[in-house]
C-alpha positions in Angstrom: 51.3 24.2 -67.5 52.8 27.5 -66.7 50.4 30.1 -65.2 51.3 33.7 -64.5 48.9 35.5 -62.1 49.1 39.3 -62.4 47.5 41.8 -60.0 48.3 45.1 -58.4 45.6 46.4 -56.1 44.1 45.3 -52.7 40.7 44.2 -54.1 42.4 42.2 -56.9 44.7 40.5 -54.3 41.8 39.5 -52.1 40.1 37.7 -55.0 43.2 36.3 -56.7 45.1 34.9 -53.8 42.6 32.1 -53.3 43.2 31.2 -57.0 47.0 31.3 -56.5 46.8 29.1 -53.4 44.7 26.6 -55.3 47.2 26.6 -58.2 50.0 25.9 -55.7 48.2 22.7 -54.7 48.9 21.2 -58.1 52.5 20.1 -58.6 51.8 19.7 -62.4 51.3 23.5 -62.6 54.1 26.0 -62.5 52.7 29.1 -60.9 54.3 32.5 -60.7 52.8 35.7 -59.2 53.5 39.1 -60.6 52.4 42.2 -58.7 52.5 45.6 -60.2 52.2 47.5 -56.9 49.5 49.8 -58.3 48.5 49.9 -54.6 51.5 49.3 -52.3 50.9 49.1 -48.6 47.3 47.8 -49.0 48.5 45.2 -51.5 51.3 44.0 -49.2 48.9 43.6 -46.3 46.8 41.1 -48.3 49.8 39.2 -49.6 51.0 38.8 -46.0 47.6 37.5 -44.8 47.4 34.9 -47.6 51.1 34.1 -47.3 51.6 34.7 -51.0 55.1 35.8 -52.0 55.4 37.5 -55.5 58.0 36.2 -57.9 58.0 39.5 -59.8 57.3 42.9 -58.4 57.2 45.9 -60.7 56.8 48.4 -57.9 55.2 51.0 -60.2 53.4 53.1 -57.6 54.4 56.8 -57.7 53.1 59.9 -56.0 50.0 61.3 -57.8 50.2 58.7 -60.4 47.6 58.9 -63.2 45.8 56.2 -65.1 48.2 56.8 -68.0 51.2 56.4 -65.7 49.9 53.1 -64.5 49.1 51.8 -68.0 52.4 52.7 -69.5 54.4 51.4 -66.5 52.6 48.0 -66.6 52.9 47.6 -70.3 56.6 48.3 -70.1 57.2 46.2 -67.0 55.3 43.1 -68.3 57.6 42.5 -71.3 60.6 41.2 -69.3 58.4 39.1 -67.0 56.7 37.4 -70.0 60.1 36.8 -71.6 61.6 35.3 -68.4 58.7 33.0 -67.5 57.1 32.3 -70.9 53.7 31.4 -69.5 51.0 29.3 -71.2 48.3 31.6 -69.8 48.2 35.0 -68.0 45.5 35.3 -65.4 44.1 38.8 -64.6 41.2 39.9 -62.5 38.3 42.2 -62.9 38.6 45.7 -64.2 41.7 47.5 -62.8 44.1 49.4 -65.0 46.7 46.8 -63.9 44.6 44.0 -65.3 43.8 45.8 -68.6 47.4 46.7 -69.3 48.7 43.3 -68.3 46.2 41.7 -70.6 47.3 43.9 -73.4 50.9 43.1 -72.8 50.1 39.4 -72.9 48.2 39.9 -76.1 51.1 41.7 -77.7 53.2 38.6 -77.1 50.4 36.2 -78.2 50.0 34.7 -74.7 46.4 33.6 -73.9 44.7 35.6 -71.2 42.3 34.2 -68.6 39.9 36.7 -67.2 38.8 36.1 -63.6 35.5 37.9 -62.8 34.5 38.3 -66.5 31.2 39.7 -67.7 30.4 42.5 -65.3 28.8 45.5 -67.0 27.0 48.7 -66.2 26.9 49.7 -69.9 28.1 53.2 -69.0 31.7 53.6 -69.9 32.2 56.5 -67.5 30.6 54.8 -64.4 32.5 53.3 -62.8 35.5 55.0 -64.5 37.8 53.7 -65.8 36.7 50.2 -64.7 33.8 49.7 -67.1 36.0 50.3 -70.1 38.9 48.3 -68.6 36.7 45.2 -68.4 35.3 45.6 -71.9 38.9 45.8 -73.2 39.9 42.8 -71.2 37.0 40.9 -72.7 38.2 41.7 -76.2 41.8 40.6 -75.3 41.0 37.4 -73.4 40.8 33.8 -74.5 39.3 32.2 -71.3 36.4 33.7 -69.3 35.6 32.9 -65.7 32.2 34.4 -65.1 31.1 34.6 -61.4 27.3 34.2 -62.2 25.0 33.1 -65.0 24.1 36.8 -65.5 27.8 37.6 -66.2 27.9 34.6 -68.7 24.8 36.0 -70.4 26.4 39.5 -70.7 29.3 37.9 -72.5 27.0 36.0 -74.8 25.3 39.2 -75.8 28.7 40.5 -76.9 29.3 37.3 -78.9 31.5 35.6 -76.4 30.3 32.0 -75.9 33.4 29.8 -76.2 35.7 29.2 -73.3 33.3 30.6 -70.8 32.7 28.9 -67.4 30.5 30.0 -64.5 32.6 29.7 -61.3 31.1 31.8 -58.6 33.1 34.7 -57.2 36.5 34.0 -55.7 35.9 36.5 -53.0 33.7 34.0 -51.3 36.6 31.6 -51.3 38.7 34.1 -49.3 36.5 33.9 -46.2 38.0 30.6 -45.3 41.3 32.4 -44.8 40.1 35.5 -43.0 37.1 34.7 -40.7 37.5 33.4 -37.2 35.0 33.4 -34.3 37.8 34.3 -31.8 39.3 37.0 -34.0 40.9 40.0 -32.3 40.9 43.2 -34.3 44.2 44.8 -35.1 42.7 48.3 -35.3 42.4 49.7 -31.8 39.1 51.5 -32.4 37.6 48.4 -33.9 38.8 46.3 -31.0 37.0 48.7 -28.6 33.8 48.9 -30.6 30.6 47.6 -29.2 29.1 45.5 -32.0 26.1 44.7 -29.8 24.7 48.0 -31.1 23.2 48.2 -34.6 26.5 48.9 -36.3 26.6 50.2 -39.9 29.8 49.4 -41.7 30.4 52.2 -44.2 32.8 52.6 -47.1 32.5 55.4 -49.7 35.4 56.7 -51.8 34.8 56.1 -55.5 36.0 58.6 -58.0 32.5 59.4 -59.3 31.2 60.1 -55.7 33.8 62.8 -54.9 32.3 66.2 -54.2 28.5 66.6 -53.8 27.6 62.9 -53.8 30.0 62.1 -50.9 28.7 65.1 -49.1 25.1 63.8 -49.5 26.1 60.4 -48.3 27.8 61.8 -45.2 24.8 64.0 -44.4 22.5 60.9 -44.6 24.8 59.1 -42.2 24.8 62.0 -39.8 21.0 62.2 -39.8 20.7 58.4 -39.3 23.0 58.4 -36.2 21.3 61.5 -34.7 17.8 59.9 -35.2 18.7 56.4 -33.9 20.4 56.3 -30.5 21.0 52.6 -30.9 22.9 52.9 -34.1 26.7 53.4 -34.5 28.9 53.7 -37.6 32.3 52.3 -38.4 33.8 54.1 -41.4 37.3 53.1 -42.7 38.1 56.3 -44.5 40.2 56.2 -47.7 43.5 58.1 -47.6 42.6 60.2 -50.6 42.6 63.9 -49.2 39.5 64.7 -51.2 37.6 62.0 -49.4 39.0 62.7 -45.9 38.3 66.4 -46.1 34.6 65.9 -46.8 34.2 63.0 -44.4 35.9 64.6 -41.4 34.2 67.9 -42.0 30.7 66.4 -41.8 31.2 63.4 -39.6 34.2 64.2 -37.5 33.6 64.3 -33.8 30.1 62.9 -34.1 29.2 60.5 -31.2 28.9 56.8 -32.2 30.7 57.5 -35.5 34.2 55.9 -35.7 36.3 57.3 -38.5 39.3 55.0 -38.8 42.1 54.5 -41.2 41.8 51.9 -43.9 41.8 48.4 -42.5 43.2 45.1 -43.8 41.0 42.3 -45.2 40.9 40.4 -42.0 39.7 43.3 -40.0 37.2 44.2 -42.8 35.7 40.7 -43.1 35.4 40.2 -39.4 33.8 43.6 -38.9 31.4 42.8 -41.7 30.5 39.5 -40.0 29.7 41.4 -36.8 27.9 44.5 -38.2 24.2 45.0 -38.7 24.2 46.2 -42.3 26.7 47.6 -44.9 26.5 50.9 -46.8 29.0 51.1 -49.6 30.0 52.3 -53.0 32.4 49.5 -53.3 31.9 46.6 -55.8 33.5 43.9 -53.7 31.4 44.5 -50.6 28.3 44.0 -52.6 29.5 40.4 -53.1 31.0 39.8 -49.7 28.2 41.0 -47.4 25.5 38.8 -48.8 27.5 35.7 -48.0 27.5 36.9 -44.3 23.7 37.7 -44.3 24.2 41.5 -44.2 21.9 43.8 -46.2 23.9 46.0 -48.6 22.9 49.6 -49.3 24.6 50.5 -52.6 25.7 54.2 -52.6 25.8 54.5 -56.4 23.3 55.2 -59.2 24.0 51.9 -60.9 25.7 48.6 -60.2 27.5 46.1 -62.3 26.4 43.5 -59.8 22.6 43.3 -60.4 22.5 39.7 -59.1 22.6 41.0 -55.5 19.7 43.4 -56.2 17.7 40.7 -58.0 18.3 38.3 -55.1 17.1 40.8 -52.6 20.4 41.1 -50.7 21.2 44.6 -51.9 19.4 47.8 -52.8 20.7 50.6 -55.0 20.1 53.7 -52.9 21.9 56.2 -55.1 23.5 59.4 -53.8 20.6 61.5 -52.7 20.5 62.2 -49.0 16.8 61.6 -48.3 16.5 58.5 -50.4 19.4 56.9 -48.5 17.9 57.9 -45.1 14.5 56.4 -46.1 15.9 53.1 -47.2 18.2 52.7 -44.1 15.4 53.9 -41.8 13.2 51.1 -43.1 15.8 48.4 -42.4 16.5 49.8 -38.9 12.8 49.9 -37.9 11.2 47.0 -39.8 12.3 43.5 -38.7 10.5 42.0 -41.6 12.4 44.2 -44.1 15.7 43.4 -42.5 15.0 39.7 -42.4 13.9 39.6 -46.0 17.3 41.0 -47.1 19.5 39.3 -44.5 18.1 35.8 -45.3 18.1 36.2 -49.1 20.2 33.7 -51.0 23.7 34.8 -51.8 24.1 34.8 -55.6 27.9 34.7 -55.7 28.7 31.0 -55.1 29.7 28.4 -52.6 33.3 29.2 -51.9 34.8 26.8 -54.5 35.3 29.2 -57.5 39.1 28.9 -57.4 38.8 25.1 -57.7 36.6 25.4 -60.8 39.0 27.9 -62.4 42.1 25.7 -61.8 40.3 22.5 -62.9 39.2 24.3 -66.1 42.8 25.4 -66.8 44.2 22.0 -66.2 41.6 20.3 -68.4 41.5 22.9 -71.2 45.2 23.7 -71.5 47.0 20.5 -70.5 44.2 17.9 -71.1 44.7 16.4 -67.6 
């Protein structure tokens, strides 16, 4: 069996590298890795941590690249890779433009596509944008579906996809075995100096749909929380997007007990998450990662494609209104019962063996082993 794994962004790499490493364990599987470089430095950091060396690198990243630029570059670049390796299956992950375009390129050459993290939906094609449409398109193009949860499997079934679907858990849980260490020393100097004995809030917010007033509202909520709670500190790895940094530094810059740091790699992030008190985020991946570590998640979005965390009680959708965010976090900071209820809720995203299930499915279904 010949498997080509294609990814291009940091979040994809975190979730696909455990699958690649599991594929490497099987000598009967020829595995090749193709990266598009949709993200560059952040992608390379993850590859180094997991010691995965790409066999093909499209290096498509350009200054001020658009979604159209990414799509056309991946479509063009995938052709020679598929011709050279002639895989039996192309694995893509999630909902990035890299994944959508790679799946389309594979379809054009009639190569089956396996979709890791299939079945996530918000049912709003513009939120998140363009991810919701990307994953719907990948569903239409794919042959094999690796659904993280039974809810994702049910979402596929509602769209008529019932064959070649397997519930695996989420591969991001697998990644913790490579990143978490009790004696870990942070690479970021501000993180290394941070006092995690305080109630530390780990914050990320940078999504396209939150730019402008929503991000301002989030930052004002964070400012109020820190000013009202002397025992609370915030660590915020701030995205390099100028539109994000301008808003964040204008509202939170120079505030005591708020550390605005540059983006950190997956090892720093996972270990900071393990030591923090709670997580506030508009990210998708952190909604899956934090529950595994027993950290309540405040979702800074108006909807989520990961309702399992909300249903399980590990996450709450706070939205983007300042006072609503303040009220929800205040409750967790002041009520031990509310905090314990969320922190001890069962993680709905699996047991850390998703990659094994994916590879076993492929070996059984494609080669009959």
